[in-house]
C-alpha positions in Angstrom: 110.8 115.1 112.8 111.7 115.4 109.1 107.9 115.7 107.5 105.3 117.9 108.4 102.1 116.1 107.5 99.0 117.6 106.0 95.4 116.9 107.1 94.1 115.6 103.8 96.9 113.3 104.3 96.0 111.9 107.6 92.5 111.7 106.8 93.2 109.6 103.6 95.6 107.7 105.6 92.9 107.0 107.9 90.6 106.2 105.7 92.9 103.4 104.2 93.5 105.2 100.8 96.3 103.1 99.5 98.7 105.7 98.0 98.6 107.8 101.2 99.1 105.0 103.6 102.4 103.6 101.5 103.9 107.1 101.3 103.4 107.9 105.1 104.3 104.4 105.9 107.6 104.6 104.2 108.2 108.4 105.4 107.7 107.3 109.0 111.1 106.1 109.5 112.1 109.5 108.9 109.9 111.1 111.4 106.1 112.4 111.0 104.6 115.1 112.6 101.2 117.1 112.3 100.4 120.7 114.0 97.9 121.5 116.4 95.5 122.6 113.4 95.9 119.3 111.8 95.0 117.3 115.3 91.7 120.0 115.3 90.6 119.1 111.9 90.8 115.6 112.3 88.7 115.6 115.4 86.3 117.9 113.7 86.1 115.5 111.2 85.6 112.6 113.6 83.0 114.1 115.3 81.1 114.9 112.7 81.9 111.1 110.9 79.6 108.2 110.8 81.6 106.0 113.7 83.1 108.7 115.9 84.1 106.3 118.4 86.0 103.9 116.0 87.4 106.8 114.1 88.8 108.4 117.4 90.2 105.0 118.3 92.1 104.7 115.1 93.5 108.1 115.4 94.6 107.7 118.8 96.9 104.7 117.5 97.9 107.0 114.8 98.9 109.6 117.2 101.4 107.1 118.9 103.6 107.0 115.8 103.8 110.9 115.1 104.7 114.1 116.7 101.9 116.5 117.6 103.7 120.0 117.3 102.7 123.1 118.9 102.4 126.2 116.8 105.0 128.6 116.9 106.6 130.5 113.8 109.1 127.6 112.5 106.1 125.6 112.2 104.3 128.0 110.3 107.1 129.0 108.0 107.2 125.3 107.1 104.2 124.9 106.6 104.0 128.2 104.0 107.0 126.3 102.3 104.6 123.3 101.6 101.5 125.3 100.3 104.1 126.9 97.9 105.8 123.3 96.8 102.0 122.3 96.2 101.1 125.3 94.3 104.0 124.5 91.7 103.1 120.8 91.5 99.6 121.9 90.5 100.4 124.3 87.9 
C-alpha cells in the first residue's frame, strides 16, 4: 500500500466526480488503502443517502480494489502527515 485515501476522496470517487476518479484510478496501480475510520464514515453516508442499497453495492465493488487497514500507530501517524500536507497546500 502506497496511498492512504481520505473519506472525502472516496466519497467523491463513488459519486463519479471526474477529477477524483481519474486521480485514484491512476494511483491504484501503486496500491490504495483506507482506514477503518474511513470505512465507517462511508457507510454512515450510505445509510443516510438517497439510495443505500445501490450505494452499498458500489462501495463493495470499490472495496475489492483496495485494502482496509486496521487502526494502529503507523496508520495514525501517516494520517497526521496527510493533514499537515493538506494544511500547507491550503495556504
